[in-house]
C-alpha positions in Angstrom: -88.6 -55.1 128.3 -89.8 -52.1 126.6 -87.9 -48.8 126.6 -90.2 -47.3 129.3 -89.4 -50.2 131.7 -92.7 -52.1 131.3 -92.6 -55.6 130.2 -94.5 -56.6 127.1 -97.8 -58.6 127.5 -97.4 -62.4 127.6 -97.9 -64.3 124.3 -100.5 -67.0 123.9 -99.1 -70.5 124.1 -102.3 -72.1 122.8 -101.3 -71.2 119.2 -98.2 -73.3 119.5 -100.2 -76.5 120.0 -102.6 -75.6 117.2 -99.7 -74.8 114.8 -97.8 -78.0 115.6 -101.0 -80.1 115.2 -101.7 -78.6 111.8 -98.1 -79.1 110.8 -98.0 -82.7 111.8 -101.4 -83.3 110.0 -100.0 -81.7 106.9 -96.8 -83.7 107.2 -98.6 -87.0 107.5 -100.7 -86.1 104.4 -97.6 -85.2 102.5 -95.8 -88.3 103.6 -98.6 -90.5 102.2 -98.9 -88.5 99.0 -95.1 -88.4 98.3 -94.6 -91.9 99.6 -91.7 -90.5 101.7 -92.5 -90.1 105.4 -89.3 -88.4 106.3 -89.7 -85.6 103.7 -93.4 -85.2 104.4 -92.9 -84.9 108.2 -89.9 -82.6 107.7 -92.0 -80.2 105.6 -94.9 -80.6 108.0 -92.8 -79.7 111.0 -91.5 -76.6 109.1 -95.0 -75.6 108.3 -96.1 -76.3 111.9 -93.4 -74.1 113.4 -94.5 -71.3 111.0 -98.1 -71.7 112.2 -97.0 -71.9 115.8 -95.1 -68.6 115.5 -98.0 -67.0 113.6 -100.7 -68.1 116.1 -98.7 -67.2 119.2 -97.8 -63.7 117.9 -101.2 -62.4 119.3 -100.7 -61.0 122.7 -103.1 -62.0 125.4 -105.6 -59.4 126.4 -107.2 -59.5 129.8 -110.9 -59.2 130.3 -111.9 -55.6 131.0 -109.1 -54.1 128.9 -109.5 -52.5 125.6 -107.3 -50.9 123.1 -107.9 -47.5 121.5 -108.0 -48.2 117.7 -106.5 -44.8 117.0 -103.5 -45.3 119.4 -101.6 -48.6 118.9 -99.5 -47.8 122.0 -102.7 -48.2 124.2 -102.9 -52.0 123.8 -100.7 -52.7 126.7 -103.1 -54.9 128.7 -103.8 -52.3 131.4 -107.5 -51.4 132.2 -108.9 -48.4 130.5 -109.9 -45.5 132.8 
């Protein structure tokens, strides 16, 4: 909850799948290259979690809403007047 009582906009969950898929792909590649599947997948999962967090950090914006580029507080998902 934000200080003014409104909840923050929901985060996108599609980025989590993209991030984990990229991480597993990188992990398999590293596992083959290093000839050590455990280490490769471990590094890949760590990279995947990083990607998942980065890609899900974008808040969902609803159609018909817009943010004022001059006012960062205006991107709250509510329709513009």
